[in-house]
N, CA and C atoms as an extended XYZ file, in Angstrom:
294
Properties=species:S:1:pos:R:3:atomname:S:1:resname:S:1:resid:I:1 pbc="F F F"
N        27.959      -50.836       33.974 N   MET     1
C        28.927      -51.490       34.750 CA  MET     1
C        30.145      -50.686       35.525 C   MET     1
N        30.475      -49.744       34.831 N   HIS     2
C        31.667      -48.867       35.410 CA  HIS     2
C        31.076      -48.009       36.490 C   HIS     2
N        29.886      -47.583       36.392 N   ALA     3
C        28.967      -46.672       37.371 CA  ALA     3
C        28.960      -47.510       38.809 C   ALA     3
N        28.861      -48.850       38.630 N   ASN     4
C        28.597      -49.832       39.720 CA  ASN     4
C        29.766      -49.906       40.409 C   ASN     4
N        31.020      -50.021       39.812 N   ALA     5
C        32.335      -50.107       40.487 CA  ALA     5
C        32.593      -48.666       40.979 C   ALA     5
N        32.363      -47.746       40.344 N   PHE     6
C        32.722      -46.479       41.075 CA  PHE     6
C        31.934      -46.115       42.093 C   PHE     6
N        30.635      -46.544       42.137 N   ILE     7
C        29.894      -46.317       43.484 CA  ILE     7
C        30.320      -47.110       44.615 C   ILE     7
N        30.560      -48.332       44.243 N   PHE     8
C        31.251      -49.189       45.183 CA  PHE     8
C        32.487      -48.811       45.888 C   PHE     8
N        33.486      -48.177       45.001 N   ILE     9
C        34.652      -47.650       45.545 CA  ILE     9
C        34.327      -46.469       46.506 C   ILE     9
N        33.482      -45.657       46.143 N   ILE    10
C        33.184      -44.264       46.928 CA  ILE    10
C        32.564      -44.776       48.088 C   ILE    10
N        31.744      -45.662       48.325 N   LEU    11
C        31.164      -46.254       49.444 CA  LEU    11
C        32.147      -46.993       50.380 C   LEU    11
N        33.042      -47.569       49.813 N   LEU    12
C        34.151      -48.269       50.463 CA  LEU    12
C        35.005      -47.192       51.221 C   LEU    12
N        35.275      -46.115       50.461 N   LEU    13
C        36.193      -44.922       50.939 CA  LEU    13
C        35.538      -44.266       52.139 C   LEU    13
N        34.248      -44.104       52.067 N   PHE    14
C        33.453      -43.431       53.018 CA  PHE    14
C        33.242      -44.356       54.449 C   PHE    14
N        33.027      -45.636       54.122 N   SER    15
C        32.673      -46.538       55.282 CA  SER    15
C        33.992      -46.779       56.205 C   SER    15
N        35.158      -46.876       55.420 N   SER    16
C        36.266      -46.986       56.285 CA  SER    16
C        36.812      -45.662       57.099 C   SER    16
N        36.511      -44.702       56.425 N   SER    17
C        36.822      -43.417       57.294 CA  SER    17
C        36.032      -43.134       58.611 C   SER    17
N        34.708      -43.560       58.394 N   VAL    18
C        33.927      -43.743       59.663 CA  VAL    18
C        34.547      -44.624       60.812 C   VAL    18
N        34.846      -45.793       60.371 N   ALA    19
C        35.325      -46.819       61.475 CA  ALA    19
C        36.743      -46.395       62.037 C   ALA    19
N        37.308      -45.384       61.379 N   ALA    20
C        38.697      -45.101       61.905 CA  ALA    20
C        38.788      -44.283       63.181 C   ALA    20
N        37.627      -43.666       63.523 N   PHE    21
C        37.415      -43.000       64.817 CA  PHE    21
C        37.294      -43.930       65.988 C   PHE    21
N        37.922      -43.659       67.194 N   PRO    22
C        37.729      -44.603       68.302 CA  PRO    22
C        36.363      -44.358       69.027 C   PRO    22
N        35.845      -45.410       69.373 N   LYS    23
C        34.470      -45.356       70.236 CA  LYS    23
C        34.615      -44.798       71.510 C   LYS    23
N        33.992      -43.855       71.876 N   ILE    24
C        34.014      -43.219       73.288 CA  ILE    24
C        32.468      -42.915       73.491 C   ILE    24
N        32.300      -42.755       74.768 N   SER    25
C        30.915      -42.199       75.314 CA  SER    25
C        31.296      -41.045       76.370 C   SER    25
N        30.308      -40.114       76.413 N   VAL    26
C        30.543      -38.801       77.134 CA  VAL    26
C        29.327      -38.744       78.032 C   VAL    26
N        29.656      -38.540       79.288 N   GLN    27
C        28.498      -38.243       80.239 CA  GLN    27
C        28.663      -36.824       80.832 C   GLN    27
N        27.499      -36.213       81.069 N   HIS    28
C        27.493      -34.979       81.597 CA  HIS    28
C        26.665      -34.931       82.941 C   HIS    28
N        26.871      -34.056       83.899 N   GLN    29
C        26.220      -34.177       85.147 CA  GLN    29
C        26.444      -32.718       85.771 C   GLN    29
N        25.662      -32.652       86.742 N   ARG    30
C        26.085      -31.298       87.724 CA  ARG    30
C        26.523      -31.789       88.965 C   ARG    30
N        27.595      -31.140       89.627 N   SER    31
C        28.054      -31.545       90.871 CA  SER    31
C        27.166      -30.973       91.999 C   SER    31
N        27.406      -31.314       93.219 N   ILE    32
C        26.832      -30.774       94.434 CA  ILE    32
C        26.800      -29.233       94.437 C   ILE    32
N        27.830      -28.767       94.009 N   GLU    33
C        28.046      -27.210       93.861 CA  GLU    33
C        27.262      -26.507       92.519 C   GLU    33
N        26.593      -27.280       92.008 N   ASN    34
C        25.996      -27.023       90.648 CA  ASN    34
C        26.932      -26.411       89.555 C   ASN    34
N        28.024      -27.081       89.515 N   LEU    35
C        29.027      -26.995       88.405 CA  LEU    35
C        28.928      -28.117       87.401 C   LEU    35
N        28.943      -27.700       86.097 N   ALA    36
C        28.932      -28.623       85.031 CA  ALA    36
C        30.074      -29.715       85.212 C   ALA    36
N        30.011      -31.036       84.922 N   GLU    37
C        30.995      -32.011       84.803 CA  GLU    37
C        30.896      -32.805       83.696 C   GLU    37
N        31.967      -33.383       83.262 N   ILE    38
C        31.961      -34.346       82.264 CA  ILE    38
C        33.039      -35.533       82.422 C   ILE    38
N        32.508      -36.764       81.898 N   GLN    39
C        33.371      -37.794       81.953 CA  GLN    39
C        33.404      -38.489       80.527 C   GLN    39
N        34.675      -39.098       80.160 N   VAL    40
C        34.960      -39.784       79.018 CA  VAL    40
C        35.126      -41.089       79.071 C   VAL    40
N        34.531      -42.028       78.455 N   THR    41
C        34.775      -43.509       78.585 CA  THR    41
C        35.207      -44.114       77.380 C   THR    41
N        36.334      -44.911       77.443 N   ASN    42
C        36.951      -45.409       76.331 CA  ASN    42
C        36.230      -46.754       76.147 C   ASN    42
N        35.714      -47.171       74.808 N   GLN    43
C        34.911      -48.291       74.491 CA  GLN    43
C        35.796      -49.033       73.632 C   GLN    43
N        37.086      -48.964       73.595 N   THR    44
C        37.929      -49.644       72.748 CA  THR    44
C        38.862      -50.499       73.444 C   THR    44
N        39.797      -51.405       72.795 N   ASP    45
C        40.780      -52.198       73.420 CA  ASP    45
C        42.165      -51.453       73.192 C   ASP    45
N        42.181      -50.144       72.787 N   LYS    46
C        43.231      -49.524       72.697 CA  LYS    46
C        43.517      -48.284       73.640 C   LYS    46
N        44.692      -47.898       73.936 N   THR    47
C        44.964      -46.585       74.763 CA  THR    47
C        44.558      -45.419       73.868 C   THR    47
N        43.981      -44.367       74.440 N   LEU    48
C        43.728      -43.202       73.745 CA  LEU    48
C        44.343      -42.116       74.278 C   LEU    48
N        44.538      -40.946       73.498 N   ILE    49
C        45.058      -39.864       74.074 CA  ILE    49
C        43.641      -38.866       73.792 C   ILE    49
N        43.276      -38.116       74.967 N   CYS    50
C        42.125      -37.346       74.645 CA  CYS    50
C        42.357      -35.936       75.480 C   CYS    50
N        41.405      -35.032       75.126 N   TYR    51
C        41.447      -33.745       75.915 CA  TYR    51
C        39.985      -33.339       76.376 C   TYR    51
N        39.871      -32.784       77.299 N   VAL    52
C        38.511      -32.186       77.649 CA  VAL    52
C        38.850      -30.593       77.677 C   VAL    52
N        38.020      -29.618       76.929 N   ALA    53
C        38.248      -28.396       76.819 CA  ALA    53
C        37.083      -27.612       77.336 C   ALA    53
N        37.076      -26.485       77.950 N   ILE    54
C        36.057      -25.393       78.321 CA  ILE    54
C        36.690      -24.158       78.188 C   ILE    54
N        36.079      -23.155       77.537 N   ASP    55
C        36.525      -21.872       77.628 CA  ASP    55
C        37.863      -21.786       77.033 C   ASP    55
N        38.231      -22.582       76.083 N   GLY    56
C        39.670      -22.460       75.593 CA  GLY    56
C        40.688      -23.014       76.296 C   GLY    56
N        40.506      -23.868       77.469 N   HIS    57
C        41.349      -24.403       78.309 CA  HIS    57
C        41.421      -25.945       77.922 C   HIS    57
N        42.430      -26.525       77.555 N   LYS    58
C        42.471      -28.085       77.248 CA  LYS    58
C        43.308      -28.806       78.448 C   LYS    58
N        42.768      -29.846       78.590 N   LEU    59
C        43.389      -30.730       79.539 CA  LEU    59
C        43.548      -32.047       78.954 C   LEU    59
N        44.726      -32.504       78.576 N   PHE    60
C        45.089      -33.645       77.935 CA  PHE    60
C        45.320      -34.838       78.842 C   PHE    60
N        44.914      -35.977       78.592 N   PHE    61
C        45.155      -37.262       79.338 CA  PHE    61
C        45.036      -38.489       78.590 C   PHE    61
N        45.500      -39.571       79.030 N   ARG    62
C        45.485      -40.822       78.402 CA  ARG    62
C        44.388      -41.655       78.966 C   ARG    62
N        43.736      -42.396       78.199 N   LEU    63
C        42.566      -43.010       78.686 CA  LEU    63
C        42.690      -44.525       78.236 C   LEU    63
N        42.843      -45.306       79.275 N   GLN    64
C        43.209      -46.807       79.117 CA  GLN    64
C        41.963      -47.574       78.669 C   GLN    64
N        42.152      -48.785       77.957 N   PRO    65
C        41.096      -49.480       77.306 CA  PRO    65
C        40.049      -49.852       78.307 C   PRO    65
N        38.817      -49.745       77.948 N   GLN    66
C        37.612      -50.027       78.590 CA  GLN    66
C        37.503      -49.382       79.949 C   GLN    66
N        38.013      -47.995       80.069 N   GLN    67
C        38.247      -47.395       81.307 CA  GLN    67
C        37.437      -46.053       81.113 C   GLN    67
N        37.014      -45.400       82.414 N   ALA    68
C        36.306      -44.099       82.162 CA  ALA    68
C        37.396      -43.018       82.824 C   ALA    68
N        37.263      -41.860       82.454 N   SER    69
C        38.089      -40.823       82.992 CA  SER    69
C        37.710      -40.402       84.236 C   SER    69
N        38.365      -39.388       84.809 N   LEU    70
C        37.873      -38.624       86.128 CA  LEU    70
C        36.929      -37.959       85.708 C   LEU    70
N        35.867      -37.281       86.543 N   TRP    71
C        35.130      -36.290       86.248 CA  TRP    71
C        35.806      -34.904       86.330 C   TRP    71
N        35.650      -34.319       85.139 N   TYR    72
C        36.325      -32.889       84.934 CA  TYR    72
C        35.189      -31.890       85.271 C   TYR    72
N        35.381      -30.964       86.122 N   THR    73
C        34.483      -30.048       86.493 CA  THR    73
C        34.861      -28.667       85.984 C   THR    73
N        33.667      -27.754       85.696 N   ALA    74
C        33.965      -26.447       85.144 CA  ALA    74
C        34.251      -25.465       86.537 C   ALA    74
N        34.709      -24.544       86.358 N   THR    75
C        34.883      -23.723       87.529 CA  THR    75
C        33.906      -22.650       87.915 C   THR    75
N        32.866      -22.467       86.920 N   ASP    76
C        31.908      -21.411       87.027 CA  ASP    76
C        30.514      -22.020       86.856 C   ASP    76
N        29.569      -21.769       87.595 N   PRO    77
C        28.092      -22.449       87.526 CA  PRO    77
C        27.460      -22.010       86.241 C   PRO    77
N        28.036      -21.007       85.550 N   ARG    78
C        27.251      -20.334       84.455 CA  ARG    78
C        27.589      -21.370       83.202 C   ARG    78
N        28.618      -22.161       83.114 N   PHE    79
C        28.998      -23.114       82.183 CA  PHE    79
C        27.782      -24.191       82.239 C   PHE    79
N        27.783      -24.816       81.068 N   ASN    80
C        26.851      -25.858       80.854 CA  ASN    80
C        27.440      -27.019       79.888 C   ASN    80
N        26.649      -28.196       79.885 N   HIS    81
C        27.369      -29.318       79.083 CA  HIS    81
C        27.709      -29.048       77.683 C   HIS    81
N        26.909      -27.958       77.166 N   SER    82
C        27.203      -27.824       75.646 CA  SER    82
C        28.553      -26.856       75.474 C   SER    82
N        28.976      -26.356       76.495 N   GLN    83
C        30.228      -25.560       76.411 CA  GLN    83
C        31.440      -26.370       76.553 C   GLN    83
N        31.342      -27.656       76.930 N   PHE    84
C        32.658      -28.646       76.909 CA  PHE    84
C        32.894      -29.132       75.566 C   PHE    84
N        34.171      -29.271       75.266 N   SER    85
C        34.596      -29.923       74.001 CA  SER    85
C        35.331      -31.127       74.295 C   SER    85
N        35.171      -32.290       73.650 N   THR    86
C        36.143      -33.329       73.777 CA  THR    86
C        36.683      -33.916       72.594 C   THR    86
N        37.758      -34.716       72.552 N   TRP    87
C        38.516      -35.121       71.479 CA  TRP    87
C        39.241      -36.274       71.865 C   TRP    87
N        39.270      -37.449       71.328 N   CYS    88
C        40.066      -38.559       71.524 CA  CYS    88
C        40.535      -39.132       70.223 C   CYS    88
N        41.752      -39.712       70.256 N   ASP    89
C        42.220      -40.444       69.112 CA  ASP    89
C        43.372      -41.471       69.760 C   ASP    89
N        43.626      -42.420       68.851 N   TYR    90
C        44.562      -43.581       69.353 CA  TYR    90
C        45.884      -42.989       69.700 C   TYR    90
N        46.422      -43.470       70.820 N   LEU    91
C        47.872      -42.945       71.417 CA  LEU    91
C        48.911      -43.235       70.461 C   LEU    91
N        48.805      -44.336       69.638 N   VAL    92
C        49.825      -44.756       68.748 CA  VAL    92
C        50.147      -43.751       67.617 C   VAL    92
N        49.113      -42.905       67.330 N   LEU    93
C        49.168      -41.878       66.292 CA  LEU    93
C        49.912      -40.720       66.771 C   LEU    93
N        50.018      -40.460       68.128 N   TYR    94
C        50.512      -39.266       68.662 CA  TYR    94
C        51.724      -39.652       69.807 C   TYR    94
N        52.873      -40.044       69.197 N   PRO    95
C        54.052      -40.516       70.088 CA  PRO    95
C        54.552      -39.627       71.009 C   PRO    95
N        54.295      -38.286       70.839 N   LYS    96
C        54.794      -37.124       71.747 CA  LYS    96
C        54.046      -37.223       73.061 C   LYS    96
N        52.798      -37.961       73.161 N   TYR    97
C        52.129      -38.149       74.435 CA  TYR    97
C        52.423      -39.218       75.095 C   TYR    97
N        53.193      -40.211       74.560 N   LYS    98
C        53.624      -41.369       75.244 CA  LYS    98
C        54.504      -40.950       76.411 C   LYS    98
């Protein structure tokens, strides 16, 4: 009986931590100049703070609910989509970016 309760509590902890991340989608493409591009889409009803990074350079921006970001373009054709890094979280958790 105690084992079932323990397993239930563990599953509850893991399932709530997965649901805590905002839902976003990321699209990649190549520009006319053959430069890698990335776009982030907010699929939540809350404003997010996000960044797009490549080669150690981060660009922070706010992403409104149900909106897509601008296309962010690499500066060198040798970069590809796997070299971009993205991160988003709820803006209310980071008041310094308001």
